[in-house]
N, C-alpha and C positions, 0 to 999 in steps of 0.2 A: 441932792436926793440920790441915795444909793441905788444902783442898778441891780435888779434881781438876777441871781445867778441862773444860767441856763447851760445845760450840757447837750451839745449838738441840737440846739433849738428847742429843748424841752426843759420845763421847770422840774425841780426836785419832786414836787407833789405828783406831777405827771409820771415821772420815772418810778416812783413808789407804787403807782397804780398799775404799771405795766407788768406783763408776765415776764418771767426770766428769759424766755426765748426772744421776746421783743427787745429787751434791754441788751442782750448779748449781740444782737445785730447792729446796735449803735456803737459798739466798742471797736477799738483798733484791732488789727488782725492777730497780734500776739495774744492779747487777752481773750479774744473771741475763741481762738484755738484752744487755749488752756481750759476755758469754761465748757466748751463743747465736749471735751474729753471727760468731763465729769469732775466732781470734787473728790479730793483724797479723803481718807478717813478722818484725818486731823482737821481738815477744812470743814467737814460735815459737823464735827463736834463744835467748832467755833460758831457755825451758823445756828445750831440748835441753842447754844447759850445766848446768842444775840437775840433770838426770837423769844426766849424766856424773859429777858429784860428784868432781872432782879435788882438792878441799880448798881451792882458791883462791877469793877473793871474786869475784863476777860483776859486771862493770860494765855498766850499762844506762842508756839515756835513756828507757826505757818507763815513765813515771810513771803511765800509765793501766792498768798490769798489776794484775789482781786477785790478792790473796794466796791461794794454793791450799794444801791440806794437805801436798802434797809439798815445799813450800818451807819448812816449819817447821824451825827449827834451822840454816838456811843463812845465810850472810852475803852480802848484795847491796849493791853500791855504786851508788846512784841519783844521777843528775845533778841538781843544784839550779839549773842555769842558769849557774853560775859554776864549780863544782867537783863532784867526785864525793864524796858523803857516805855513809859506811858505815852499813848498817842490818842489825841482827841480827833475823831474823824469829822471832817467838814465836807461840804459839797464840792469843793475844788479838788478833792482827792479821788473823786469818782473815776473808775477806769484805770487806776494805778495799782501797783502791788504794795502791800503793807511794808515790805522790806525797803522800798525806795525812800521811806521817810525816817528810817532808823539807821544811823551810821554804825558800822561794825568795827571800825578801827579807832584807836585813840589818836588824838592830835599829839605829835611829837614836839616837845619843846626842849631844845638843847641848851644846857647850862654852860658855865665856864669850865675849862679843863682843870682837874685837880692834880694833886701830887701823884706821880706815877703815870700820868696820861701820855707823856712823851719821854724820849730818851734824855732830853736836856733837863727835865724837871727832877731827875734823879740826884743832881748835884746842887740843888737849892737848899741852903741851910734852913733848918726848921725853926731857928730862933728869930 
C-alpha cells in the first residue's frame, strides 16, 4: 500500500487550501526569504498562466521560481540556456526551485583522438 505524500506533516490538499503566507512559513529559509521579497514580474506571469489552466505547457525562463502547491500536476517548460525542457511538477518538488530539476550543461563524452590530435600522429601514413 503506497504511503500518501506529506510535506512537513501536511497533505497536498491541505497545502492547496492554505494561504500563501501559511505555506511560506513551512518552507526552508532560502525559499521563505525569496518569496517574502515578492515575485518578480516574470514569476507573476508564470503564476497567472498556471491559474488560467488552459491545458498547454507553460514556457518560462524563471529558473528561480519556487514550486508552490498550486503548480502540482502542471507541465512547465523551463529554459536550460539552450532549449526549453519539459518538467512535470509532482508533490515531491514542493519547496524547490524549478532550475534544480533542469540541467544547464551538456554531458561531455570524449572520443578517440584523430589525426592531428598529437605531435606523433603527424607522421602516420594515411594509407
